[in-house]
N, C-alpha and C positions, 0 to 999 in steps of 0.2 A: 504494500500499500504506499508506503513511504517513497519507495523508488518511483512509483507512479506519479506521486505529486512533485517529485523533483523533475521527472521528466516533463510533466506539464508546465512547470514553472519555468524550466529552462527553455522551453520553446519560445518564450516571450523575450529572450535575451538576443541582442544583436551583437555580432562581431564585425569588426571593421570590414566595410564591403560586402557583408553577407546579407542575403534577404531570406527572411524566415517565413515558412508557410505553415498552415494548419490544415489538416484534412477535415473531412465534414464531421467526423466523430469528435474530434478535438474542439471544433468550433461549436458544436451542438452542446458539449459539455460545458464549455466557457459561458454559453448564454442560457443553458438550462432549457433548450428546445430539443425536440426530436430531429434526428437526421431527416426523417420524412418532411418535416417543417422545411429545412434547408432545401431539399429537392423541390418542393412546391414553390418555394420563393425563387428559385433559379428559373424554373418553368415559367413563372409570372414576370421575370425580369425585376425582381425585388431582391433586397439584401445587397450585401457588399459583392463587388466584382469577384470574379473566380477565374481559376485556369483550368481548362479541360486538358488533360494529358493522356490521351487514349481513353480508357475507361476511367481514370482517376480524376478526381477533382481536388483542387487545392486553392486555398485562400491566401493571399499574400497578408502577413501580419499588418503591414503599413495600411493596406486597404481596409481591413477589419477595424483597426484602430480609428481611421478616418470616418468609417461609417458610425461607429460608436460616438465619436466626437460631434458629428453633425446632428445627432438625435439627442444630445444632451440638453436637459430641460432643467431650469433652476426654479425650485419651489413652486407653490401655487398649482397651475393647471398643467 
């Protein structure tokens, strides 16, 4: 369990010149949504940008963080 948490946390670290990616399971866990929800959002052209690499889907961490920042709300409504 601790190793899984370390791997999840280290996925968010960047090294000089490196671009980090999350797969759909990692992003679903980060946001507390199902993989199916991410699949539906891709089909509807919603959610963050993604890369399609053959049968694999990857999300650039910078795109995920930009998507989160764009939806940040302060108090109230």
